[in-house]
C-alpha positions in Angstrom: 2.5 85.7 148.7 4.5 86.0 151.9 6.0 89.3 150.6 2.4 90.5 150.0 1.5 90.1 153.6 4.7 91.7 154.8 4.1 94.7 152.5 0.4 94.9 153.4 1.2 95.2 157.1 4.0 97.7 156.5 2.2 100.0 154.1 -1.4 99.7 155.2 -1.2 102.8 157.3 0.0 104.8 154.3 -3.0 103.6 152.3 -5.4 104.6 155.1 -4.0 108.1 155.7 -3.7 108.7 151.9 -7.4 107.7 151.5 -8.3 110.2 154.3 -6.4 112.9 152.6 -8.1 112.3 149.3 -11.5 112.4 150.9 -10.8 115.6 152.6 -9.3 117.2 149.4 -12.3 116.1 147.4 -14.8 118.2 149.4 -12.4 121.0 150.5 -13.6 123.5 147.9 -17.2 122.4 147.9 -20.0 124.3 149.6 -21.9 121.1 150.4 -18.8 119.2 151.5 -19.5 115.6 152.4 -23.2 115.9 151.4 -22.1 115.3 147.8 -21.3 111.7 148.8 -25.0 111.3 149.5 -26.4 113.6 146.8 -24.4 112.0 144.0 -25.9 108.5 144.1 -29.3 109.9 145.3 -29.6 112.2 142.2 -28.7 109.3 139.9 -31.2 107.1 141.7 -33.9 109.8 141.1 -33.0 110.0 137.4 -33.1 106.3 136.7 -36.3 105.9 138.8 -38.0 108.5 136.7 -36.9 106.8 133.5 -37.9 103.3 134.5 -41.1 104.1 136.4 -42.6 107.0 134.3 -41.2 106.1 130.9 -40.9 102.3 130.9 -43.5 101.8 133.7 -41.5 99.4 135.7 -43.4 97.7 138.5 -40.4 96.3 140.5 -41.2 96.3 144.2 -39.3 99.0 146.3 -37.9 100.3 143.0 -36.1 103.4 144.3 -34.3 101.3 146.9 -33.8 98.6 144.2 -32.0 101.1 142.0 -30.0 102.6 144.9 -28.5 99.2 145.9 -27.5 98.6 142.3 -26.0 102.0 141.8 -24.1 101.9 145.1 -22.4 98.6 144.3 -21.8 99.4 140.7 -20.3 102.8 141.5 -17.7 101.2 143.8 -16.6 98.7 141.1 -16.7 101.1 138.2 -14.8 104.0 139.9 -12.2 101.8 141.4 -11.5 99.8 138.1 -11.4 102.9 135.9 -9.2 104.7 138.4 -6.7 101.9 138.5 -5.9 102.1 134.8 -3.8 105.3 135.1 -3.0 104.9 138.8 0.7 104.5 138.2 1.0 107.5 135.9 -1.1 109.6 138.2 1.2 108.7 141.1 4.4 109.0 139.1 5.8 111.6 141.5 5.7 109.0 144.3 6.6 105.8 142.6 9.5 107.3 140.7 11.2 108.5 144.0 10.4 106.0 146.7 9.5 102.4 146.7 5.9 101.5 147.5 4.2 98.3 146.6 2.0 99.2 143.7 -1.0 97.3 145.0 -1.1 99.7 147.9 -2.3 102.4 145.4 -5.2 100.1 144.6 -6.1 99.6 148.2 -6.0 103.4 148.7 -8.5 103.9 145.9 -10.7 101.1 147.2 -10.8 102.7 150.7 -11.9 106.0 149.2 -14.7 104.5 147.1 -15.5 102.0 149.8 -16.1 104.8 152.3 -18.5 106.4 149.8 -20.2 103.1 149.3 -20.8 102.7 153.0 -22.3 106.2 153.1 -24.7 105.2 150.3 -25.6 102.0 152.1 -26.4 104.0 155.2 -28.9 105.9 153.0 -30.2 102.6 151.7 -31.0 101.6 155.2 -32.9 104.8 155.8 -34.9 104.3 152.6 -35.7 100.7 153.6 -37.3 102.1 156.8 -39.2 104.7 154.7 -40.5 102.1 152.2 -41.2 99.6 155.1 -39.0 96.9 153.6 -39.1 93.8 155.8 -35.8 92.8 157.3 -34.8 89.2 158.0 -31.6 87.5 159.0 -30.9 87.0 155.3 -29.6 90.6 155.2 -26.4 89.2 156.8 -25.6 87.6 153.5 -24.6 91.1 152.4 -21.3 90.6 154.3 -20.0 87.8 152.0 -21.5 89.6 149.0 -19.5 92.8 149.8 -16.4 90.9 150.6 -16.6 89.2 147.2 -17.2 92.5 145.5 -14.1 93.9 147.1 -12.0 90.8 146.1 -13.3 90.8 142.5 -12.6 94.6 142.2 -9.1 94.2 143.6 -8.3 91.3 141.3 -9.5 93.2 138.2 -7.7 96.4 139.3 -4.4 94.6 139.6 -4.4 93.7 135.9 -5.8 97.1 135.0 -2.9 98.7 136.9 -0.3 96.5 135.1 -1.6 96.8 131.5 -2.5 100.4 132.0 1.3 101.2 132.2 2.0 99.6 128.9 -1.2 100.2 126.9 -2.0 103.9 126.5 -5.5 103.3 125.0 -6.6 101.0 127.8 -8.4 103.8 129.6 -10.6 104.6 126.6 -11.3 100.9 126.0 -12.3 100.3 129.6 -14.6 103.3 129.5 -16.5 101.6 126.7 -16.4 98.1 128.3 -17.6 99.4 131.7 -20.4 101.4 130.0 -21.6 98.2 128.3 -21.3 96.3 131.6 -23.4 99.0 133.3 -26.4 98.2 131.0 -25.8 94.5 131.3 -25.7 94.5 135.1 -29.4 95.3 135.7 -28.8 98.5 137.5 -32.3 99.9 136.8 -34.1 96.8 135.8 -34.6 93.2 137.1 -32.6 90.7 135.0 -34.7 87.8 136.5 -38.0 89.5 135.7 -37.3 91.3 132.4 -35.2 88.7 130.6 -35.8 85.1 129.6 -33.3 82.3 129.1 -30.6 82.1 127.7 -30.0 85.9 128.2 -31.0 85.8 131.9 -28.6 82.9 132.6 -25.8 84.6 130.6 -26.1 87.9 132.4 -26.4 86.5 135.9 -23.9 83.7 135.6 -21.2 85.1 133.3 -21.3 88.7 134.7 -20.1 88.6 138.3 -21.1 92.2 138.9 -24.8 91.6 137.9 -24.8 88.4 140.0 -23.5 90.3 143.1 -25.9 93.1 142.6 -28.8 90.7 142.2 -27.7 88.8 145.3 -27.4 92.0 147.3 -31.0 92.9 146.4 -32.3 89.5 147.2 -31.0 89.4 150.7 -31.6 93.1 151.5 -35.0 93.8 149.9 -36.7 90.6 149.3 -35.8 88.5 152.4 -34.3 85.8 150.2 -31.0 84.0 149.9 -28.5 85.1 147.3 -27.1 82.9 144.5 -25.0 80.9 146.8 -23.5 78.5 144.3 -22.5 81.4 142.0 -21.1 83.3 145.0 -18.8 80.4 145.8 -17.8 79.9 142.2 -17.1 83.6 141.5 -15.5 83.8 144.9 -12.9 81.3 143.8 -12.4 83.2 140.6 -11.9 86.4 142.5 -9.3 84.9 144.8 -7.5 83.5 141.8 -7.5 86.9 140.1 -6.1 88.5 143.2 -3.3 86.0 143.6 -2.4 86.2 139.9 -2.7 90.0 139.8 -0.4 90.4 142.8 2.2 88.1 141.4 2.1 90.0 138.1 2.6 93.3 139.8 5.5 92.1 141.9 7.1 90.5 138.8 7.0 93.7 136.6 6.7 96.6 139.0 10.4 97.5 138.6 9.8 98.2 134.9 6.9 100.5 135.4 9.0 103.6 136.1 11.2 102.8 133.0 8.1 102.7 130.8 6.8 106.0 132.1 
């Protein structure tokens, strides 16, 4: 892991400036520019709010904000993971000519999607004011929740990066898996209220994304504490995934260019 810290310090600036370039390029040809970073999750929130409230008559308190929190956290995880599957092939022009630690490419992708997530959370705070959501000190639990979300995402992405080089169909498989996870993560419904055991326990304890989303909602919207035991347990799993993923990348990264 010593080499990881050395490379992180050395190449972090590259990841930061590359992320800025990607963000600028993404909105360069758009009339609305950076407003799309707000409109994209906002429009999805409106769609799911309409479906759940009008069609399924959901009575979840602060439901538009409830959906927005879930969509914001899910979007960060989903876009980063699916983007990491082909990240080596998409950056073949760079990795085939100069050496760069491959995990830096994941960090760059996380910075791009993390910035968008922060923009969305700024809008969440505005909506909390509009809907008069009471705020307590429990909202500070969002800090460890978001840190764990980042660690879990990074750990999963390390393995997606590695296997994505060798398995061409992994991108299609992950599209299906992530679509299934979307519906199992309680984005537009409350797992605790709508499901009974054992399904509620399975989805909240065996799906770290749904647990993190549920925890984020509890401390932001309902002045409650998150699932602290599960946060600690999945936090240890996330750190283990990160360490194992980094070691795997370092072990096989010299063979990535040969496979491509």
